[in-house]
C-alpha positions in Angstrom: 11.5 14.2 24.7 13.2 10.9 25.5 11.4 8.6 27.9 12.3 8.1 31.5 11.0 4.9 33.0 9.8 4.9 36.6 10.2 1.3 37.8 13.9 0.7 37.0 14.8 4.1 38.4 12.9 3.3 41.7 15.2 0.3 42.2 18.2 2.5 41.3 17.0 4.9 44.0 16.9 1.9 46.4 20.5 1.1 45.4 21.5 4.7 46.3 19.5 4.6 49.5 21.4 1.5 50.8 24.7 3.0 49.7 24.0 6.1 51.7 22.7 4.1 54.6 26.0 2.1 54.6 28.0 5.3 54.7 26.0 6.6 57.7 26.4 3.2 59.5 30.1 3.3 58.9 30.4 6.8 60.4 28.5 5.5 63.4 30.8 2.6 63.8 28.2 0.0 62.9 30.2 -1.9 60.3 27.9 -4.9 60.4 24.9 -2.9 59.1 27.2 -1.0 56.7 28.4 -4.3 55.1 25.0 -5.8 54.7 23.7 -2.5 53.3 26.3 -2.7 50.5 25.0 -6.2 49.6 21.4 -4.9 49.6 22.5 -2.2 47.3 23.9 -4.9 45.0 20.5 -6.6 45.0 18.7 -3.4 44.0 21.3 -2.9 41.3 20.6 -6.4 39.9 16.8 -5.9 40.0 17.2 -2.5 38.4 19.1 -3.9 35.4 16.9 -7.0 35.1 13.6 -5.1 35.1 15.0 -2.6 32.6 16.0 -5.3 30.2 12.9 -7.5 30.5 10.5 -4.5 30.2 12.7 -2.9 27.5 12.7 0.2 29.7 16.3 1.3 29.3 17.1 5.0 28.8 20.1 7.3 28.7 18.9 8.9 31.9 18.7 5.5 33.6 22.3 4.6 32.5 23.7 7.9 34.0 21.6 7.7 37.2 22.7 4.1 37.7 26.3 5.0 37.3 26.1 7.8 39.8 24.3 5.6 42.3 26.9 2.8 41.8 29.7 5.2 42.5 28.1 6.0 45.9 27.1 2.5 46.8 30.0 0.5 45.4 32.8 3.1 45.4 32.4 5.5 48.3 30.4 3.3 50.7 32.9 0.4 50.9 35.9 2.8 50.9 34.4 4.6 54.0 33.6 1.3 55.6 37.2 0.1 55.1 38.6 3.5 56.3 36.5 3.8 59.4 37.0 0.2 60.3 40.8 -0.1 60.0 42.5 2.1 57.5 42.3 5.4 59.5 44.5 3.9 62.1 47.2 3.0 59.6 48.0 6.5 58.4 48.6 7.9 54.9 48.7 4.5 53.1 45.3 3.8 54.6 43.3 6.8 53.2 45.3 6.7 50.0 44.2 3.0 49.5 40.6 4.1 50.1 40.9 7.0 47.6 42.5 4.7 45.0 39.6 2.3 45.3 37.1 5.2 44.7 39.0 6.8 41.9 39.4 3.5 40.0 35.8 2.7 40.6 34.8 6.1 39.0 37.1 5.4 36.0 35.5 1.9 35.6 32.0 3.5 35.5 33.2 6.3 33.1 34.7 3.7 30.8 31.4 1.8 30.8 29.4 4.9 30.0 31.7 5.7 27.0 31.6 2.1 25.6 28.0 1.2 26.4 26.7 2.0 22.9 29.6 0.5 20.9 28.4 -3.0 20.8 27.2 -6.1 22.8 29.5 -8.3 24.8 28.8 -11.4 26.9 31.5 -10.5 29.3 32.9 -7.6 31.4 36.1 -5.8 30.7 37.7 -5.3 34.1 36.3 -6.2 37.5 32.7 -4.8 37.9 32.5 -2.3 40.6 29.7 -4.1 42.5 31.9 -7.2 42.7 34.8 -5.1 44.1 32.4 -3.6 46.7 31.1 -7.0 47.6 34.7 -8.2 48.2 35.4 -5.4 50.6 32.1 -5.6 52.5 32.2 -9.4 52.9 35.8 -9.2 54.0 34.6 -7.4 57.1 31.9 -10.1 57.6 34.4 -12.8 57.2 36.9 -11.3 59.7 34.1 -10.5 62.2 33.0 -14.2 62.2 36.3 -15.0 64.1 36.6 -18.5 62.5 40.2 -17.8 61.8 41.5 -15.4 64.4 44.0 -13.0 62.7 46.2 -10.3 64.1 44.7 -6.8 63.7 47.8 -5.6 61.8 47.6 -8.5 59.3 43.9 -7.8 58.8 44.7 -4.2 57.9 47.5 -5.2 55.6 45.4 -7.7 53.8 42.6 -5.1 53.4 45.0 -2.7 51.8 46.2 -5.3 49.4 42.6 -6.3 48.5 41.7 -2.6 47.9 44.8 -1.9 45.8 44.3 -5.1 43.7 40.6 -4.5 43.3 41.3 -0.9 42.1 43.8 -2.2 39.5 41.5 -5.0 38.3 38.6 -2.5 37.9 40.5 -0.5 35.3 42.3 -3.5 33.8 41.6 -5.3 30.5 41.0 -8.7 32.2 37.9 -10.4 31.1 35.2 -11.3 33.7 32.4 -13.6 32.9 28.9 -12.0 33.2 26.3 -13.9 35.1 23.8 -12.9 32.4 25.8 -14.8 29.7 23.6 -17.0 27.5 24.1 -20.7 28.1 22.8 -23.9 26.5 20.0 -26.0 28.0 22.6 -28.6 29.3 24.7 -25.8 30.8 21.7 -24.3 32.4 20.8 -27.6 34.0 24.3 -27.9 35.6 24.2 -24.2 36.5 21.0 -24.8 38.5 22.6 -27.7 40.3 25.6 -25.7 41.2 23.5 -22.8 42.3 21.5 -25.0 44.7 24.7 -26.4 46.1 26.2 -22.9 46.6 23.0 -21.8 48.4 23.4 -24.8 50.7 26.9 -24.0 51.7 26.3 -20.2 51.9 23.3 -20.9 54.2 25.6 -23.0 56.4 28.3 -20.3 56.9 27.1 -17.2 55.1 29.8 -14.8 56.1 32.6 -17.2 55.2 31.2 -18.4 51.9 30.0 -15.0 50.7 33.5 -13.7 51.0 35.0 -16.8 49.4 32.5 -16.4 46.5 33.5 -12.8 45.9 37.1 -13.7 46.2 36.8 -16.5 43.7 35.1 -14.1 41.2 37.8 -11.5 42.0 40.5 -14.0 41.0 38.6 -15.4 38.0 39.4 -12.4 35.7 43.2 -12.8 35.6 42.8 -16.7 35.5 40.3 -16.6 32.7 42.2 -14.0 30.7 45.6 -15.7 31.1 44.0 -19.0 30.2 42.6 -17.6 27.0 45.2 -14.9 25.9 44.0 -14.9 22.3 40.3 -14.5 23.2 38.9 -11.3 21.5 37.2 -9.0 24.0 34.4 -7.0 22.4 33.2 -3.7 23.8 31.0 -4.2 26.8 27.4 -3.3 27.0 26.4 -4.6 30.4 26.3 -2.5 33.5 29.6 -1.8 35.4 
């Protein structure tokens, strides 16, 4: 019988819990809690993968359980958040945009499960679904901060565009850099300095800079891929 490791799967369960909590909060109209719950689910997902790799506690069960949890927390939860917040007042294009986001997220995860054993890669092929979920949830936090008052119809239009583009990028062949990519000692030094600087500005205006951070990563795939069109993309091994 193949081994099933407890600790990583406990964090995966935490990921699933926060995704479910986000859905319940959205249905209650508490979009603030729903947005932060998605971000907490992302934290659980990062810890899950990190612990599994460090402890060498990966398993086929863990891969499948993680993907199912990701679909709930990063596919369904942000789609329901967007729908209950604005999209249900827009009509058919609203719920179709939410469905497209979920469907492409599911395809993204299915593609990962198929290619996970084919070989190692330092990068992601397509926008990772947690990043897509982070973009949608922090968009609400950004708008609710009221730093730049925007008309409600424009907010809804921009949300639809973000969800459609995120859906496309999740199933695209664009290359996204993985945070877990190995770097040299010199690069690590500069990365730490940048990380400290980012923490400083995020602490100053967390809602604004969290959204801008996810937006920057969202745009980085097409920019990176178009800047290096001849770069070979090997099959991905990292989580979706």
